[in-house]
TIMI-2910 file (N, C-alpha, C, CB; in pm, 1 decimal, decimal comma, always signed):
<rs>
+----------+----------+----------+----------+----------+----------+----------+----------+----------+----------+----------+----------+------+
!      n_x !      n_y !      n_z !     ca_x !     ca_y !     ca_z !      c_x !      c_y !      c_z !     cb_x !     cb_y !     cb_z ! resn !
+----------+----------+----------+----------+----------+----------+----------+----------+----------+----------+----------+----------+------+
!  +1304,9 !   +510,2 !   +558,3 !  +1318,1 !   +451,4 !   +425,9 !  +1186,7 !   +383,7 !   +385,6 !  +1435,2 !   +350,2 !   +422,8 !  Met !
!  +1146,7 !   +405,8 !   +263,4 !  +1021,8 !   +348,6 !   +214,7 !  +1037,8 !   +199,7 !   +185,7 !   +974,6 !   +422,3 !    +89,1 !  Lys !
!   +932,3 !   +125,4 !   +208,9 !   +931,8 !    -19,5 !   +188,3 !   +865,2 !    -53,1 !    +55,3 !   +859,1 !    -91,2 !   +304,7 !  Lys !
!   +929,3 !   -139,8 !    -23,2 !   +873,9 !   -181,4 !   -152,3 !   +750,7 !   -268,7 !   -133,6 !   +979,2 !   -256,6 !   -234,1 !  Asn !
!   +671,9 !   -279,4 !   -240,0 !   +551,3 !   -361,6 !   -241,2 !   +579,1 !   -486,6 !   -323,1 !   +429,2 !   -282,9 !   -298,7 !  Ile !
!   +540,3 !   -602,9 !   -270,7 !   +563,8 !   -730,5 !   -337,6 !   +432,3 !   -800,1 !   -368,4 !   +652,6 !   -820,7 !   -251,6 !  His !
!   +426,7 !   -866,5 !   -483,4 !   +317,5 !   -957,3 !   -517,6 !   +374,4 !  -1097,1 !   -499,9 !   +261,8 !   -933,2 !   -665,6 !  Thr !
!   +319,2 !  -1172,4 !   -403,2 !   +371,7 !  -1304,5 !   -369,4 !   +258,9 !  -1406,5 !   -359,0 !   +450,5 !  -1299,1 !   -237,6 !  Val !
!   +294,7 !  -1534,1 !   -377,3 !   +197,0 !  -1641,8 !   -363,5 !   +209,6 !  -1704,1 !   -225,2 !   +216,5 !  -1749,1 !   -473,8 !  Tyr !
!    +97,8 !  -1721,6 !   -156,7 !    +93,8 !  -1786,8 !    -27,0 !    +36,1 !  -1926,4 !    -48,8 !     +8,9 !  -1704,3 !    +77,1 !  Asn !
!   +123,0 !  -2027,7 !    -48,1 !    +79,4 !  -2164,3 !    -77,5 !     -9,9 !  -2222,4 !    +32,3 !   +200,3 !  -2253,7 !    -97,3 !  Ser !
!     +6,2 !  -2177,0 !   +156,0 !    -79,7 !  -2225,2 !   +264,6 !   -224,4 !  -2180,9 !   +244,8 !    -27,8 !  -2175,2 !   +399,8 !  Glu !
!   -242,1 !  -2059,2 !   +200,9 !   -376,4 !  -2003,6 !   +178,1 !   -423,1 !  -2022,6 !    +34,5 !   -378,5 !  -1855,5 !   +212,9 !  Arg !
!   -328,9 !  -2060,3 !    -53,9 !   -355,9 !  -2075,1 !   -197,2 !   -412,8 !  -1945,7 !   -255,3 !   -453,7 !  -2191,9 !   -222,0 !  Glu !
!   -346,5 !  -1834,6 !   -219,4 !   -387,6 !  -1702,5 !   -266,9 !   -264,7 !  -1619,1 !   -297,9 !   -476,6 !  -1631,2 !   -162,5 !  Met !
!   -283,3 !  -1521,9 !   -386,9 !   -179,7 !  -1422,5 !   -416,7 !   -198,7 !  -1306,2 !   -321,2 !   -186,1 !  -1374,6 !   -566,6 !  Trp !
!    -88,0 !  -1250,4 !   -274,2 !    -95,2 !  -1143,5 !   -175,8 !    -15,0 !  -1020,7 !   -217,4 !    -46,4 !  -1193,5 !    -42,2 !  Glu !
!    -63,8 !   -906,7 !   -174,1 !     +6,6 !   -779,4 !   -186,5 !    +66,4 !   -752,8 !    -49,8 !    -89,1 !   -661,0 !   -234,0 !  Thr !
!   +200,3 !   -747,0 !    -43,6 !   +266,1 !   -730,2 !    +85,4 !   +365,0 !   -615,1 !    +82,5 !   +336,9 !   -858,4 !   +125,9 !  Lys !
!   +372,3 !   -545,0 !   +194,6 !   +474,2 !   -441,9 !   +212,9 !   +598,4 !   -511,6 !   +266,4 !   +425,3 !   -327,2 !   +310,4 !  Lys !
!   +712,3 !   -477,1 !   +210,0 !   +839,6 !   -537,7 !   +247,8 !   +859,6 !   -534,4 !   +399,4 !   +955,4 !   -465,8 !   +177,8 !  Glu !
!   +895,0 !   -650,1 !   +456,0 !   +923,0 !   -657,8 !   +598,2 !   +802,1 !   -685,9 !   +685,4 !   +984,9 !   -532,6 !   +641,8 !  Gly !
!   +682,7 !   -691,0 !   +627,1 !   +562,4 !   -718,5 !   +705,5 !   +509,6 !   -857,6 !   +672,5 !   +453,9 !   -611,7 !   +678,9 !  Gln !
!   +455,9 !   -925,8 !   +772,7 !   +402,0 !  -1059,7 !   +749,2 !   +255,4 !  -1055,6 !   +706,8 !   +416,8 !  -1144,8 !   +874,4 !  Thr !
!   +181,2 !   -958,9 !   +756,9 !    +39,1 !   -948,9 !   +723,4 !    +23,3 !   -880,6 !   +586,1 !    -38,4 !   -869,5 !   +834,3 !  Lys !
!    -51,7 !   -944,2 !   +493,5 !    -70,2 !   -883,5 !   +361,9 !   -161,1 !   -760,7 !   +366,3 !   -127,3 !   -985,5 !   +265,9 !  Pro !
!   -137,6 !   -669,4 !   +272,7 !   -225,6 !   -553,6 !   +256,3 !   -354,9 !   -595,1 !   +188,1 !   -155,7 !   -442,8 !   +175,5 !  Leu !
!   -344,5 !   -697,1 !    +99,2 !   -460,6 !   -747,5 !    +25,6 !   -432,0 !   -889,6 !    -21,0 !   -494,7 !   -655,5 !    -95,4 !  Ala !
!   -538,5 !   -966,1 !    -46,9 !   -527,0 !  -1102,2 !    -98,1 !   -618,2 !  -1117,9 !   -217,8 !   -561,2 !  -1206,3 !    +10,9 !  Ser !
!   -575,9 !  -1201,8 !   -313,0 !   -652,8 !  -1223,1 !   -435,9 !   -641,4 !  -1368,9 !   -478,5 !   -603,7 !  -1129,0 !   -549,4 !  Ser !
!   -741,0 !  -1414,4 !   -552,9 !   -737,3 !  -1551,4 !   -603,5 !   -651,6 !  -1563,9 !   -729,1 !   -878,2 !  -1599,9 !   -632,7 !  Tyr !
!   -630,2 !  -1451,4 !   -800,9 !   -549,6 !  -1456,4 !   -922,8 !   -428,8 !  -1364,0 !   -910,4 !   -634,6 !  -1417,6 !  -1045,8 !  Thr !
!   -324,3 !  -1397,9 !   -983,9 !   -203,0 !  -1316,1 !   -983,0 !   -230,3 !  -1179,5 !  -1045,0 !    -89,1 !  -1387,1 !  -1058,7 !  Lys !
!   -310,4 !  -1176,1 !  -1151,8 !   -342,1 !  -1048,6 !  -1217,7 !   -410,1 !   -951,6 !  -1121,6 !   -432,0 !  -1072,6 !  -1339,6 !  Asp !
!   -506,1 !  -1001,8 !  -1045,7 !   -577,7 !   -915,4 !   -950,4 !   -482,9 !   -865,7 !   -841,7 !   -696,6 !   -991,1 !   -886,7 !  Ala !
!   -395,0 !   -953,4 !   -794,4 !   -298,7 !   -913,2 !   -691,4 !   -202,1 !   -808,8 !   -745,1 !   -221,0 !  -1034,9 !   -639,9 !  Ala !
!   -159,1 !   -825,4 !   -871,0 !    -67,6 !   -728,1 !   -931,4 !   -133,7 !   -591,4 !   -943,0 !    -21,5 !   -776,3 !  -1069,9 !  Glu !
!   -261,0 !   -587,8 !   -980,8 !   -332,6 !   -459,7 !   -990,9 !   -334,1 !   -388,6 !   -855,7 !   -477,5 !   -481,8 !  -1041,3 !  Glu !
!   -362,9 !   -463,5 !   -750,2 !   -365,4 !   -404,7 !   -615,5 !   -225,3 !   -358,7 !   -575,0 !   -420,4 !   -506,8 !   -512,2 !  Lys !
!   -125,1 !   -438,8 !   -607,9 !    +12,9 !   -404,5 !   -572,7 !    +60,1 !   -279,3 !   -645,2 !   +106,0 !   -520,7 !   -604,7 !  Ser !
!    +24,2 !   -265,8 !   -771,9 !    +62,4 !   -147,3 !   -849,4 !     +0,7 !    -22,3 !   -786,8 !    +17,9 !   -161,6 !   -997,7 !  Val !
!   -126,4 !    -29,8 !   -748,7 !   -191,2 !    +85,8 !   -683,9 !   -117,0 !   +125,3 !   -556,4 !   -339,2 !    +53,9 !   -651,2 !  Arg !
!    -81,2 !    +25,9 !   -474,9 !     -9,7 !    +53,6 !   -349,7 !   +129,4 !   +110,4 !   -377,0 !     +1,6 !    -74,2 !   -265,0 !  Glu !
!   +200,3 !    +54,7 !   -475,8 !   +335,5 !   +101,5 !   -508,6 !   +332,6 !   +244,9 !   -561,8 !   +401,0 !     +8,2 !   -612,3 !  Ala !
!   +233,7 !   +276,5 !   -644,8 !   +220,6 !   +413,0 !   -696,8 !   +190,4 !   +510,9 !   -584,5 !   +110,4 !   +419,8 !   -803,7 !  Lys !
!    +99,4 !   +470,7 !   -495,0 !    +61,3 !   +557,6 !   -383,1 !   +181,6 !   +585,8 !   -292,8 !    -52,8 !   +493,2 !   -301,3 !  Lys !
!   +264,1 !   +483,6 !   -269,3 !   +380,1 !   +498,3 !   -180,9 !   +505,4 !   +544,1 !   -255,0 !   +408,1 !   +367,2 !   -110,9 !  Ala !
!   +497,6 !   +549,3 !   -389,4 !   +611,1 !   +586,8 !   -474,1 !   +732,7 !   +497,7 !   -445,9 !   +647,7 !   +735,0 !   -451,8 !  Glu !
!   +710,0 !   +366,5 !   -455,7 !   +815,2 !   +267,4 !   -432,0 !   +818,8 !   +167,6 !   -548,0 !   +792,2 !   +193,5 !   -296,8 !  Val !
!   +904,6 !    +68,2 !   -535,9 !   +917,7 !    -34,5 !   -638,0 !   +816,1 !   -146,5 !   -613,3 !  +1061,5 !    -90,7 !   -640,0 !  Glu !
!   +762,5 !   -199,7 !   -722,6 !   +673,1 !   -315,6 !   -717,5 !   +753,4 !   -436,5 !   -763,4 !   +544,2 !   -294,6 !   -807,0 !  His !
!   +765,5 !   -536,6 !   -676,1 !   +842,6 !   -657,4 !   -704,3 !   +744,5 !   -772,4 !   -722,9 !   +945,3 !   -688,3 !   -589,6 !  Val !
!   +750,5 !   -837,5 !   -840,4 !   +657,5 !   -945,3 !   -873,1 !   +730,3 !  -1079,3 !   -863,5 !   +596,9 !   -925,4 !  -1015,3 !  Ile !
!   +672,1 !  -1171,2 !   -787,2 !   +730,2 !  -1303,8 !   -767,4 !   +647,6 !  -1409,5 !   -841,1 !   +738,8 !  -1337,3 !   -616,5 !  His !
!   +712,3 !  -1517,3 !   -881,1 !   +643,1 !  -1634,5 !   -934,3 !   +592,5 !  -1717,5 !   -816,8 !   +737,1 !  -1719,2 !  -1027,1 !  Asn !
!   +517,8 !  -1823,8 !   -846,8 !   +468,1 !  -1911,4 !   -740,1 !   +581,2 !  -1971,7 !   -658,2 !   +382,9 !  -2022,6 !   -799,1 !  Lys !
!   +696,6 !  -1995,5 !   -721,8 !   +809,9 !  -2055,9 !   -650,2 !   +887,7 !  -1953,9 !   -566,4 !   +904,1 !  -2122,5 !   -749,6 !  Asp !
!   +845,4 !  -1827,9 !   -569,0 !   +908,5 !  -1724,1 !   -488,5 !  +1015,8 !  -1644,2 !   -559,4 !   +966,8 !  -1784,7 !   -368,9 !  Gly !
!  +1059,8 !  -1690,9 !   -676,8 !  +1162,6 !  -1617,8 !   -751,1 !  +1103,8 !  -1490,3 !   -811,4 !  +1223,2 !  -1706,8 !   -862,2 !  Lys !
!  +1186,4 !  -1386,2 !   -818,0 !  +1141,7 !  -1258,9 !   -875,0 !  +1132,9 !  -1271,6 !  -1026,8 !  +1237,8 !  -1143,1 !   -835,1 !  Ile !
!  +1016,8 !  -1232,3 !  -1081,3 !   +997,6 !  -1238,5 !  -1225,9 !  +1007,2 !  -1101,1 !  -1291,7 !   +863,5 !  -1300,8 !  -1257,4 !  Ser !
!   +978,3 !   -994,4 !  -1215,9 !   +981,9 !   -859,6 !  -1273,7 !   +980,7 !   -756,5 !  -1161,0 !   +861,3 !   -836,8 !  -1370,5 !  Asp !
!  +1022,8 !   -635,0 !  -1195,4 !  +1018,5 !   -521,5 !  -1103,2 !   +978,9 !   -398,1 !  -1182,3 !  +1156,1 !   -500,4 !  -1031,0 !  Lys !
!   +900,9 !   -313,0 !  -1120,4 !   +864,7 !   -184,7 !  -1179,4 !   +878,7 !    -78,1 !  -1072,1 !   +719,6 !   -187,2 !  -1238,1 !  Asp !
!   +938,1 !    +34,7 !  -1108,2 !   +959,4 !   +141,7 !  -1013,1 !   +856,1 !   +252,1 !  -1033,0 !  +1101,0 !   +197,6 !  -1026,5 !  Ser !
!   +796,5 !   +295,9 !   -923,1 !   +699,5 !   +405,3 !   -926,6 !   +746,6 !   +521,7 !   -840,5 !   +561,6 !   +356,8 !   -879,2 !  Tyr !
!   +873,5 !   +518,9 !   -804,9 !   +929,8 !   +624,9 !   -723,2 !  +1015,2 !   +718,9 !   -805,0 !  +1010,9 !   +566,8 !   -610,6 !  Gly !
!  +1065,1 !   +822,0 !   -741,8 !  +1150,6 !   +919,2 !   -810,3 !  +1293,6 !   +866,6 !   -824,8 !  +1151,0 !  +1052,6 !   -734,2 !  Pro !
!  +1320,4 !   +792,9 !   -930,4 !  +1454,4 !   +739,5 !   -954,4 !  +1547,2 !   +850,9 !  -1002,9 !  +1449,7 !   +623,9 !  -1057,6 !  Asp !
!  +1670,4 !   +856,2 !   -951,2 !  +1765,1 !   +958,1 !   -997,2 !  +1802,9 !   +936,5 !  -1143,6 !  +1891,2 !   +957,0 !   -910,0 !  Pro !
!  +1817,3 !   +810,9 !  -1182,8 !  +1844,8 !   +776,7 !  -1322,2 !  +1755,2 !   +657,6 !  -1354,3 !  +1999,3 !   +743,8 !  -1347,1 !  Val !
!  +1638,1 !   +680,5 !  -1413,1 !  +1545,8 !   +569,6 !  -1434,2 !  +1605,1 !   +460,4 !  -1524,0 !  +1416,7 !   +621,1 !  -1494,8 !  Pro !
!  +1593,8 !   +334,5 !  -1479,4 !  +1640,0 !   +224,1 !  -1563,3 !  +1543,6 !   +202,5 !  -1679,1 !  +1654,4 !    +94,7 !  -1480,4 !  Pro !
!  +1593,7 !   +148,7 !  -1785,8 !  +1509,1 !   +122,0 !  -1902,0 !  +1435,9 !     -9,3 !  -1876,4 !  +1593,5 !   +115,7 !  -2035,3 !  Glu !
!  +1301,9 !     -5,4 !  -1875,8 !  +1219,5 !   -124,6 !  -1854,2 !  +1206,7 !   -197,7 !  -1987,4 !  +1078,0 !    -87,2 !  -1796,0 !  Asp !
!  +1258,0 !   -317,1 !  -1994,1 !  +1260,3 !   -392,1 !  -2119,5 !  +1130,4 !   -466,8 !  -2146,6 !  +1374,7 !   -489,7 !  -2118,2 !  Lys !
!  +1040,0 !   -476,9 !  -2044,1 !   +916,9 !   -553,1 !  -2060,9 !   +797,1 !   -463,2 !  -2091,1 !   +889,6 !   -634,9 !  -1936,3 !  Ile !
!   +784,8 !   -349,3 !  -2020,8 !   +663,9 !   -265,2 !  -2036,1 !   +693,1 !   -144,6 !  -2119,7 !   +609,7 !   -221,2 !  -1900,3 !  His !
+----------+----------+----------+----------+----------+----------+----------+----------+----------+----------+----------+----------+------+
</rs>
């Protein structure tokens, strides 16, 4: 099963990270959320999985799917 890609904030390092679901080590780190999201989108597209975007408090703010959905959901934001 493919693992989704998450954009999360690491308060200890004070950096935004691109992480593969279930892994502790980030794939990439960035000083800004925008830069981390760009890296996460590239990884999600390459792996054909969902990109899950978190706020600084850890709550999910948005999701985008880059995989082959059987019935694609309507994205209300993009």
